[in-house]
Steps between C-alpha positions, in 0.01 A plus 500: 500500500184287543391377841267216567339400827517119582426297810797360696506118527832478699482324832455767781360746252212319345215725377702838538497741209816508279582761251753401226660713233455290175805666342724317749344148452668253286249223510208329684474129546276265685618327821354254748593562862593222732147489644354453142390866463547624139641848468648714236854628538614834361871494436669845492809642324660556841476133589204544742195287455140537633236230552155624401149335496394631158534278206732570207180580291378752764835661510518512122162683492626752765823578315316547162228719655573873454853468377 
């Protein structure tokens, strides 16, 4: 199991810390919210998704760091 700490970008939780288990993530993709804010969405195997402020590149670096 590998955990990464990201920054929540979901309305009502903006700026809060978020810990995700990368073993349960299927994909990351970029999304633009209705207000024009760009976020990255982590889509999990259980059907859940999380909007985060880090870019796909930043998340890739975190995932590859200390495997």
